[in-house]
C-alpha positions in Angstrom: -0.1 0.0 0.0 1.3 3.4 -0.8 2.1 5.7 2.1 -0.7 8.2 1.0 -3.2 5.3 0.9 -2.0 4.1 4.3 -2.6 7.5 5.7 -6.1 7.8 4.3 -7.0 4.3 5.4 -5.5 4.8 8.9 -7.3 8.1 9.3 -10.6 6.4 8.4 -10.0 3.7 11.0 -9.1 6.2 13.6 -12.2 8.3 12.8 -14.4 5.2 13.2 -12.6 4.3 16.5 -12.9 7.9 17.9 -16.5 8.2 17.1 -17.1 4.7 18.5 -15.3 5.7 21.7 -17.3 9.0 21.9 -20.5 7.1 21.2 -19.6 4.5 23.8 -19.7 7.4 26.4 -23.5 7.0 26.3 -23.0 3.5 27.6 -20.5 4.1 30.4 -21.9 2.5 33.6 -24.5 0.5 31.7 -22.6 -2.8 31.4 -22.1 -5.0 34.4 -19.2 -7.6 35.2 -17.7 -9.3 32.2 -19.2 -7.2 29.4 -18.0 -4.1 31.4 -14.5 -5.6 31.5 -14.4 -6.2 27.7 -15.9 -2.8 27.1 -13.3 -1.0 29.1 -10.5 -3.1 27.7 -11.7 -2.4 24.1 -11.9 1.3 24.9 -8.4 1.5 26.4 -6.8 -0.5 23.4 -8.6 1.9 20.9 -7.1 4.9 22.7 -3.7 3.2 22.7 -3.9 2.6 18.9 -4.9 6.2 18.4 -1.8 7.4 20.4 0.5 4.9 18.5 -0.7 6.2 15.1 -0.5 9.8 16.1 3.1 9.2 17.3 4.0 7.7 13.9 2.7 10.9 12.3 0.0 9.0 10.4 -2.8 11.1 11.7 -3.9 14.2 9.8 -5.8 16.0 12.5 -7.8 18.3 10.2 -8.9 15.3 8.0 -9.6 13.2 11.0 -11.8 15.9 12.5 -13.8 16.2 9.3 -14.3 12.4 9.2 -15.5 12.1 12.8 -17.9 15.1 12.3 -19.2 13.4 9.3 -19.8 10.1 11.2 -21.4 12.0 14.1 -23.8 13.7 11.8 -24.7 10.3 10.3 -25.4 8.9 13.9 -27.5 12.0 14.7 -29.6 11.3 11.5 -30.0 7.6 12.7 -31.3 8.9 16.0 -33.8 11.2 14.3 -35.0 8.4 12.1 -35.4 6.1 15.1 -37.4 8.7 16.9 -39.7 9.1 14.0 -40.2 5.3 13.7 -41.0 5.1 17.5 -43.8 7.7 17.2 
């Protein structure tokens, strides 16, 4: 994979991880026992991967922010659609 492609794909992965971590904030405290342990381990590993890729200068912060904003907007649309269906 060319370096440019690696950066793009890595930033997409990080955007998905970051938005998943931010989304998971809604669930903090909701899981009990083993699911809670797995959840916390997954979250910590995701944060470690983010830091590692950032240290290797693979992260383009501006691009990453635009990707995470896009994903958050999609999630908000999903919530709106869910509320319409529930009514």
